[in-house]
C-alpha angles and dihedrals in degrees: 000000000000121000120209098258126182089248091062104072102164140031094258092056092046093049091046092053091048090050091053091050090050091053091050091050092048096055089057093053138278094280096062133097126208126196118205115242125163110243115251089216089070091063112111095009123127119246091256091051091049090050092048093048093046091047094051090047091048093051092047095048097032092237099132113117133227133234125196127202120187122238108206123207122219086222090065090214093159095242114145110238122173137166112229119220133178121241124201124187122198122225091267088060104247121128121244113232111250092238092054092045091052093048093051091046090051093049091049094046092245100123096102090052091049091047092051092047091051091050092049092051092044092054091046091051093048089049093050090050091049091054088056090054095254127124111222127190116201129192112206123191115226127190131236088253089069092058086078094049102093091163085070090076095059091043092050092047090053092048093050092048094045092051095038093234129159108245093220089068087076125067119185116209123207129182116250094228094047089051090051091052092048100033095140091054091046092051088053098043107036098062089053092051091046091049088053088058097248114137123234134214134187116209135200086036119179132186103258137128091252093049094048090047090052095053089049092050099041128058096246120168098183137022120201115210123242114253093255089070096051102052117094095219105078095004092112089057090058095047096113094043091049090047092054091048093050092047092052092048095048093044088057094047098256125138121223126224121196107208130187093034106167107177146022094256093059091043092053093049093048094047090049088051090056109254115163101216138024126210131173146079090302086070098034138317117248110276141169096250134077093218106122115129107233093172092081112042115222087208 
């Protein structure tokens, strides 16, 4: 139940607050009711402090929400590929942008907890889909802090075995620059993850000597292009650079994902250049449902 409070000034805020109350009721069992009420503790706190408090509460009570954005293959093979993202709503009902949520989590030293929560929910979602007879492939972003968490491999192996899941259904994404900063840890962790059967991706990838050396040294399955390659304005000026990057990736057996594609012009240029997958609002905005039709490619 969500009353029309002064803090909820628009339909999106009202629906968000109702959604949060529903999540709180669900974790207590299907016979419970929750009524939305802004927490008094949030009064007088800065926005960052409110985000931090809500994030810690969400991790503790498992009330964070999930968003899914489809990743569409040029091959149109019908496989269901989505990137998984966390969603946090404040007491007033509005959603915190993923970038801001990540920054606050990093400042508060909560990134490992967020990473672990995302992995748990990803495995649970894949398992639920499997029980319905559907194969689901999820891409889950992980932070540089998790490159030092070698216990994650044993935990992940146990989870996969316990649920009877195929490891290749899970792709872990790491940022190029965070990998560069923690290269020693990545060189120790990534081969163990790859041996487990989990797939790996490196995002915000740019054509540089360092980047090309990294994909030759690390067992990367996918590279996700940096935003400068996926925006229509200026994309033509980077055509030769993008072509060299794609050639290097394909020659080494890597597939290339173009994220943050916002319009048909950018999609057409990227497909002509030879990318393997397209992701972004041009395909579909992130949402809470796994309802995208992969059987008929929009490409």
